[in-house]
LUMZA-56422 format. One line per 2 residues: number of its first residue (from 1); their letters; for each residue x, y, z of N, C-alpha, C, O. Coordinates in steps of 0.05 Angstrom, whole numbers, plus 5000, padded with zeros to 4 digits. Layout:
BEGIN
NUM = A = X Y Z X Y Z X Y Z X Y Z  ...;
// end
This chain:
BEGIN
1 = XX = 4848 5291 4858 4851 5269 4878 4866 5279 4903 4860 5270 4925  4884 5298 4900 4898 5309 4923 4878 5321 4943 4880 5317 4967;
3 = XX = 4858 5336 4932 4838 5348 4950 4821 5327 4963 4814 5329 4987  4815 5306 4948 4799 5283 4959 4813 5271 4984 4800 5268 5005;
5 = XX = 4838 5265 4980 4853 5252 5002 4859 5271 5025 4859 5262 5048  4864 5296 5019 4867 5316 5041 4842 5317 5058 4843 5319 5083;
7 = XX = 4819 5317 5045 4793 5317 5060 4790 5292 5076 4781 5292 5099  4796 5269 5063 4793 5243 5077 4810 5242 5102 4802 5230 5122;
9 = XX = 4834 5253 5101 4852 5252 5124 4851 5276 5142 4868 5278 5160  4831 5293 5139 4830 5318 5155 4819 5314 5183 4824 5331 5200;
11 = XX = 4805 5292 5188 4793 5287 5214 4815 5279 5234 4837 5270 5226  4809 5282 5260 4829 5274 5280 4834 5244 5281 4857 5236 5284;
13 = XX = 4813 5228 5277 4817 5199 5277 4830 5191 5251 4829 5205 5231  4842 5167 5252 4856 5157 5229 4836 5141 5212 4824 5122 5221;
15 = XX = 4834 5148 5186 4813 5137 5169 4815 5107 5167 4794 5093 5166  4839 5096 5167 4843 5067 5165 4856 5055 5190 4868 5034 5189;
17 = XX = 4854 5070 5212 4864 5061 5237 4894 5066 5240 4907 5077 5222  4905 5059 5263 4933 5064 5269 4949 5038 5267 4974 5038 5269;
19 = XX = 4935 5015 5264 4949 4990 5263 4956 4982 5234 4941 4991 5216  4977 4967 5229 4984 4960 5202 4964 4941 5189 4949 4927 5203;
21 = XX = 4964 4940 5163 4949 4919 5149 4958 4892 5157 4982 4887 5160  4940 4873 5162 4946 4847 5173 4965 4831 5155 4984 4818 5165;
23 = XX = 4960 4831 5129 4977 4815 5110 5005 4827 5109 5025 4813 5109  5006 4854 5108 5032 4867 5108 5048 4861 5133 5071 4854 5132;
25 = XX = 5035 4862 5156 5047 4856 5181 5058 4827 5182 5081 4822 5189  5041 4809 5173 5049 4780 5173 5074 4775 5156 5092 4761 5164;
27 = XX = 5074 4787 5132 5097 4782 5114 5122 4797 5122 5144 4786 5120  5119 4821 5131 5143 4837 5139 5157 4825 5162 5182 4827 5164;
29 = XX = 5142 4813 5181 5155 4802 5205 5172 4777 5198 5188 4768 5215  5169 4766 5174 5185 4743 5166 5212 4752 5154 5230 4735 5150;
31 = XX = 5215 4778 5148 5239 4787 5134 5258 4802 5152 5251 4813 5172  5284 4800 5145 5304 4815 5159 5302 4845 5152 5301 4852 5129;
33 = XX = 5301 4862 5172 5298 4891 5166 5320 4902 5148 5343 4895 5149  5311 4919 5129 5328 4932 5110 5316 4959 5102 5308 4975 5120;
35 = XX = 5314 4964 5077 5303 4989 5066 5277 4983 5052 5276 4966 5034  5256 4998 5060 5229 4993 5050 5217 5018 5038 5221 5040 5048;
37 = XX = 5202 5015 5016 5188 5037 5003 5158 5031 5004 5148 5010 4998  5143 5052 5013 5114 5050 5016 5100 5072 5000 5097 5095 5010;
39 = XX = 5093 5067 4975 5078 5087 4959 5049 5089 4969 5038 5070 4980  5037 5113 4964 5009 5118 4971 5004 5110 5001 4985 5096 5006;
41 = XX = 5021 5119 5019 5022 5110 5046 5001 5124 5064 4997 5115 5087  4988 5145 5055 4967 5157 5071 4976 5166 5098 4995 5182 5100;
43 = XX = 4963 5157 5119 4968 5167 5146 4990 5152 5161 4994 5157 5185  5004 5134 5148 5029 5123 5159 5028 5098 5176 5048 5091 5188;
45 = XX = 5005 5085 5177 5003 5062 5195 5023 5040 5189 5034 5028 5207  5027 5034 5163 5045 5013 5155 5074 5022 5157 5092 5007 5165;
47 = XX = 5079 5047 5151 5106 5058 5153 5116 5058 5182 5139 5050 5187  5099 5066 5200 5106 5067 5228 5111 5039 5239 5130 5034 5254;
49 = XX = 5095 5020 5231 5099 4992 5239 5126 4982 5230 5141 4969 5245  5133 4987 5205 5158 4978 5194 5181 4991 5209 5201 4977 5215;
51 = XX = 5179 5017 5215 5200 5031 5230 5204 5018 5258 5226 5016 5268  5182 5010 5270 5183 4998 5297 5198 4971 5296 5210 4962 5316;
53 = XX = 5198 4958 5273 5213 4933 5270 5242 4937 5262 5258 4918 5260  5250 4962 5258 5278 4968 5251 5283 4974 5222 5307 4976 5214;
55 = XX = 5262 4976 5205 5266 4982 5177 5273 5011 5173 5263 5028 5188  5289 5017 5152 5293 5044 5143 5270 5050 5123 5269 5038 5102;
57 = XX = 5253 5068 5131 5227 5071 5118 5227 5096 5100 5234 5118 5109  5218 5092 5075 5213 5114 5057 5184 5111 5047 5176 5090 5038;
59 = XX = 5169 5133 5049 5141 5133 5042 5134 5158 5027 5147 5179 5030  5113 5157 5011 5103 5181 4998 5073 5179 4992 5062 5157 4991;
61 = XX = 5061 5202 4989 5033 5204 4983 5028 5232 4972 5044 5250 4977  5006 5236 4958 4999 5262 4948 4986 5281 4969 4982 5304 4963;
63 = XX = 4980 5270 4992 4965 5285 5012 4982 5297 5034 4997 5283 5048  4981 5324 5036 4995 5337 5058 4984 5329 5085 4999 5325 5104;
65 = XX = 4957 5325 5087 4945 5317 5111 4954 5289 5119 4957 5283 5143  4957 5272 5099 4967 5245 5104 4994 5245 5117 5000 5231 5136;
67 = XX = 5012 5262 5105 5039 5264 5116 5038 5275 5145 5052 5264 5162  5023 5295 5150 5021 5307 5177 5013 5286 5197 5025 5285 5219;
69 = XX = 4994 5270 5190 4985 5249 5209 5005 5226 5212 5007 5214 5233  5018 5220 5190 5039 5199 5191 5062 5208 5210 5072 5191 5225;
71 = XX = 5071 5232 5207 5092 5242 5225 5083 5243 5254 5098 5236 5272  5058 5251 5258 5047 5251 5285 5046 5222 5297 5053 5218 5320;
73 = XX = 5039 5203 5280 5038 5175 5289 5066 5164 5294 5070 5149 5313  5085 5172 5278 5113 5164 5282 5123 5175 5309 5136 5161 5324;
75 = XX = 5117 5200 5314 5126 5212 5340 5113 5199 5363 5126 5194 5384  5088 5192 5361 5073 5178 5382 5087 5151 5388 5088 5143 5411;
77 = XX = 5097 5138 5367 5110 5112 5371 5140 5113 5373 5154 5093 5374  5151 5138 5374 5179 5143 5379 5197 5130 5357 5217 5118 5364;
79 = XX = 5188 5133 5332 5204 5124 5310 5207 5146 5289 5193 5166 5291  5225 5142 5270 5229 5161 5249 5223 5149 5222 5230 5126 5216;
81 = XX = 5209 5164 5204 5204 5155 5177 5210 5178 5158 5209 5201 5165  5218 5171 5134 5223 5190 5112 5197 5191 5095 5189 5171 5084;
83 = XX = 5185 5214 5094 5158 5217 5081 5158 5241 5063 5163 5264 5072  5152 5237 5038 5150 5259 5019 5121 5262 5009 5107 5243 5006;
85 = XX = 5113 5287 5003 5088 5293 4990 5092 5296 4961 5103 5317 4952  5084 5277 4945 5088 5278 4916 5072 5255 4903 5062 5237 4917;
87 = XX = 5071 5255 4877 5059 5234 4862 5080 5213 4854 5104 5218 4857  5071 5191 4843 5090 5171 4834 5106 5181 4810 5129 5173 4806;
89 = XX = 5094 5198 4794 5109 5209 4771 5132 5226 4781 5153 5227 4768  5129 5240 4804 5149 5259 4813 5171 5246 4830 5193 5256 4832;
91 = XX = 5165 5223 4842 5184 5211 4860 5208 5199 4845 5206 5191 4822  5231 5200 4858 5255 5189 4846 5274 5177 4867 5280 5190 4886;
93 = XX = 5281 5152 4862 5301 5139 4880 5321 5125 4862 5317 5121 4838  5343 5117 4874 5363 5102 4860 5352 5074 4852 5337 5062 4868;
95 = XX = 5359 5065 4829 5351 5038 4820 5364 5017 4838 5386 5021 4848  5350 4995 4842 5361 4972 4857 5369 4980 4885 5390 4972 4895;
97 = XX = 5352 4996 4899 5360 5006 4925 5342 4997 4948 5348 5002 4971  5319 4984 4942 5301 4976 4963 5300 4946 4966 5300 4931 4946;
99 = XX = 5297 4937 4991 5294 4908 4997 5265 4900 4995 5258 4877 4988  5247 4919 5001 5218 4914 5000 5203 4938 4988 5210 4961 4995;
101 = XX = 5184 4932 4971 5164 4952 4964 5137 4941 4971 5130 4918 4965  5121 4957 4986 5095 4948 4995 5073 4966 4984 5073 4990 4989;
103 = XX = 5054 4955 4970 5031 4970 4959 5006 4960 4973 4995 4939 4966  4997 4975 4993 4974 4967 5009 4951 4985 5001 4950 5009 5008;
105 = XX = 4932 4974 4987 4909 4989 4976 4918 5013 4960 4907 5035 4963  4938 5009 4943 4948 5030 4925 4937 5024 4897 4949 5008 4882;
107 = XX = 4914 5036 4891 4900 5030 4866 4906 5052 4846 4904 5076 4852  4914 5044 4821 4921 5063 4801 4903 5061 4776 4893 5038 4771;
109 = XX = 4898 5082 4762 4882 5080 4737 4896 5062 4717 4920 5062 4716  4881 5046 4702 4893 5027 4683 4912 5039 4663 4932 5026 4655;
111 = XX = 4908 5064 4656 4925 5077 4636 4953 5081 4645 4972 5084 4629  4957 5082 4672 4984 5087 4683 4994 5064 4700 5017 5063 4709;
113 = XX = 4976 5044 4706 4983 5024 4725 5008 5008 4718 5026 5005 4735  5011 4999 4694 5034 4983 4686 5060 5000 4689 5080 4990 4699;
115 = XX = 5059 5025 4680 5082 5042 4681 5090 5047 4710 5114 5047 4717  5071 5050 4728 5076 5054 4756 5089 5029 4768 5109 5031 4782;
117 = XX = 5078 5006 4763 5089 4981 4773 5117 4977 4763 5135 4967 4777  5121 4984 4737 5148 4981 4725 5168 4999 4739 5191 4991 4745;
119 = XX = 5160 5024 4744 5178 5043 4757 5186 5033 4785 5209 5035 4793  5167 5024 4800 5172 5014 4827 5190 4989 4826 5207 4986 4844;
121 = XX = 5187 4972 4806 5203 4948 4803 5233 4956 4799 5251 4942 4809  5237 4978 4785 5265 4987 4780 5279 4995 4806 5303 4994 4808;
123 = XX = 5263 5004 4826 5275 5012 4851 5282 4989 4869 5297 4992 4889  5273 4965 4862 5276 4941 4878 5302 4927 4872 5310 4924 4849;
125 = XX = 5316 4918 4893 5340 4902 4890 5332 4874 4879 5310 4865 4882  5352 4861 4866 5348 4833 4859 5342 4817 4885 5355 4821 4905;
127 = XX = 5323 4799 4883 5314 4783 4906 5298 4799 4926 5291 4789 4948  5293 4824 4920 5275 4840 4937 5247 4830 4936 5238 4816 4918;
129 = XX = 5232 4838 4956 5204 4828 4960 5184 4849 4955 5186 4872 4965  5163 4842 4941 5140 4860 4937 5116 4849 4952 5110 4825 4950;
131 = XX = 5102 4865 4968 5079 4857 4983 5056 4875 4974 5057 4899 4975  5034 4862 4965 5011 4876 4956 4985 4865 4969 4981 4841 4970;
133 = XX = 4969 4883 4979 4941 4876 4984 4924 4898 4972 4929 4922 4976  4903 4890 4957 4886 4908 4944 4858 4896 4940 4854 4872 4946;
135 = XX = 4840 4911 4930 4813 4901 4925 4812 4889 4897 4824 4899 4878  4797 4867 4895 4793 4854 4869 4768 4865 4856 4752 4880 4868;
137 = XX = 4764 4858 4831 4741 4867 4815 4715 4857 4827 4694 4869 4823  4716 4835 4843 4692 4825 4856 4683 4842 4879 4661 4839 4890;
139 = XX = 4700 4861 4887 4694 4878 4910 4670 4897 4905 4658 4906 4924  4664 4903 4880 4642 4921 4875 4615 4911 4887 4599 4927 4895;
141 = XX = 4612 4884 4888 4588 4873 4900 4586 4880 4930 4564 4885 4940  4609 4880 4944 4609 4886 4972 4605 4916 4977 4592 4925 4996;
143 = XX = 4615 4933 4958 4612 4962 4960 4582 4969 4958 4573 4988 4972  4567 4955 4942 4539 4961 4938 4523 4955 4964 4504 4969 4970;
145 = XX = 4532 4934 4978 4518 4926 5002 4527 4942 5026 4511 4950 5044  4553 4948 5027 4565 4961 5051 4582 4985 5042 4604 4981 5033;
147 = XX = 4573 5009 5046 4588 5033 5038 4614 5037 5054 4632 5052 5045  4617 5023 5077 4642 5026 5092 4663 5006 5084 4685 5005 5096;
149 = XX = 4657 4990 5064 4677 4970 5055 4702 4983 5043 4723 4971 5043  4699 5007 5032 4721 5022 5021 4728 5014 4992 4715 4996 4981;
151 = XX = 4749 5026 4982 4759 5019 4955 4749 5038 4934 4728 5052 4937  4763 5039 4911 4755 5056 4889 4727 5049 4878 4720 5025 4877;
153 = XX = 4712 5069 4870 4685 5064 4859 4688 5058 4829 4668 5048 4817  4711 5063 4817 4716 5057 4789 4726 5029 4788 4748 5023 4796;
155 = XX = 4710 5011 4777 4717 4982 4776 4742 4977 4760 4755 4957 4765  4749 4995 4741 4773 4992 4726 4799 4994 4743 4820 4985 4735;
157 = XX = 4796 5007 4766 4819 5010 4784 4822 4987 4803 4841 4986 4819  4803 4968 4803 4806 4944 4820 4822 4923 4805 4825 4925 4780;
159 = XX = 4834 4904 4819 4854 4886 4807 4843 4858 4802 4823 4849 4814  4856 4845 4784 4852 4816 4779 4879 4802 4781 4900 4815 4779;
161 = XX = 4879 4776 4786 4904 4761 4787 4919 4763 4761 4944 4764 4760  4905 4762 4739 4917 4763 4712 4932 4790 4708 4954 4790 4697;
163 = XX = 4920 4812 4717 4933 4838 4714 4959 4840 4730 4979 4850 4720  4958 4830 4755 4982 4831 4771 5004 4813 4760 5027 4821 4760;
165 = XX = 4997 4790 4751 5017 4772 4739 5030 4785 4715 5054 4782 4710  5014 4798 4699 5024 4811 4675 5042 4835 4682 5064 4838 4671;
167 = XX = 5032 4852 4700 5048 4876 4708 5074 4868 4722 5094 4882 4719  5073 4846 4737 5096 4840 4755 5109 4814 4746 5116 4797 4762;
169 = XX = 5113 4812 4720 5126 4788 4708 5155 4785 4717 5166 4763 4714  5167 4806 4727 5195 4804 4736 5198 4792 4764 5220 4792 4775;
171 = XX = 5176 4783 4775 5177 4771 4802 5170 4742 4801 5152 4733 4786  5184 4726 4817 5175 4699 4823 5152 4700 4843 5155 4713 4864;
173 = XX = 5130 4688 4837 5106 4690 4854 5108 4671 4878 5113 4647 4874  5106 4681 4902 5105 4665 4926 5076 4661 4935 5068 4639 4941;
175 = XX = 5061 4683 4935 5032 4683 4941 5017 4698 4919 5026 4719 4911  4995 4687 4911 4976 4702 4894 4948 4691 4901 4940 4670 4891;
177 = XX = 4934 4705 4919 4910 4695 4931 4888 4715 4927 4891 4739 4934  4865 4707 4917 4841 4723 4917 4822 4711 4937 4816 4687 4936;
179 = XX = 4812 4727 4955 4794 4716 4976 4775 4737 4987 4780 4761 4985  4754 4728 5000 4737 4745 5016 4747 4746 5044 4756 4726 5055;
181 = XX = 4746 4770 5056 4756 4774 5083 4740 4795 5097 4724 4809 5085  4742 4796 5123 4728 4816 5140 4749 4837 5148 4767 4831 5164;
183 = XX = 4746 4861 5138 4765 4882 5144 4757 4897 5169 4733 4902 5173  4776 4905 5185 4771 4922 5208 4794 4942 5210 4810 4942 5230;
185 = XX = 4796 4959 5190 4818 4979 5188 4805 5007 5190 4798 5019 5170  4801 5017 5215 4788 5042 5219 4760 5042 5209 4748 5021 5206;
187 = XX = 4749 5066 5202 4723 5067 5190 4723 5066 5160 4702 5065 5147  4747 5066 5148 4750 5067 5119 4749 5040 5105 4740 5038 5083;
189 = XX = 4758 5020 5119 4757 4992 5110 4744 4975 5131 4757 4964 5149  4718 4974 5130 4703 4961 5152 4682 4943 5141 4663 4952 5127;
191 = XX = 4685 4917 5146 4665 4898 5136 4676 4879 5115 4700 4878 5110  4658 4864 5103 4666 4843 5085 4677 4855 5059 4666 4875 5049;
193 = XX = 4698 4843 5048 4712 4854 5025 4723 4831 5008 4728 4809 5018  4728 4837 4983 4741 4818 4965 4769 4829 4959 4772 4850 4947;
195 = XX = 4790 4815 4967 4817 4825 4965 4835 4806 4949 4829 4782 4947  4857 4817 4940 4878 4801 4927 4904 4806 4943 4910 4829 4950;
197 = XX = 4919 4785 4947 4944 4787 4961 4966 4775 4944 4964 4752 4934  4987 4791 4939 5009 4783 4922 5035 4786 4937 5041 4807 4948;
199 = XX = 5051 4765 4937 5077 4766 4949 5097 4755 4927 5093 4732 4918  5116 4771 4920 5135 4763 4899 5164 4770 4906 5169 4788 4922;
201 = XX = 5182 4756 4893 5211 4762 4896 5223 4768 4869 5219 4752 4850  5237 4790 4867 5247 4800 4842 5268 4780 4831 5287 4772 4845;
203 = X = 5265 4773 4806 5284 4754 4793 5311 4767 4789 5330 4754 4778;
// end
């Protein structure tokens, strides 16, 4: 997968654009800036947006190319972000140290998904906020019609509301919405898609 993402991010243009995800932007702007963690952050569009709002940003991804472009985007916007190249298995932070964890199109294989979500929850402070936008299992229909819709081709890596509720039982649910939407995030997420949006607060 490291090679896949390095190739995806090797072009000059940003695969998913330079602007933040719309749901992430909407929710983050409601919160007082603090410390935020962005796993699987890719080319840095959400990390840079958070930094511009005054957040202390920590991000990671397995792609060296992703980090290079994220740092370049941060410099363009005159902000600083902390970005590591590693997997979720390798990353380590103090428990109860983040105000927000945001998973924007961070899809994990079912065999490790619960453990990953559990590990990220441990990094979150009590009353911290989790923000998720991802593709639902219904998204496969849109992928068949539109190859630019994006998302994993393995349907097992797509999400359902039941899976998120089970994985994230330590959160009080504020939003849990499955809906169809029109994405315009670079050339990687372009066109009609089926997404799930989850907003929770750690108990």
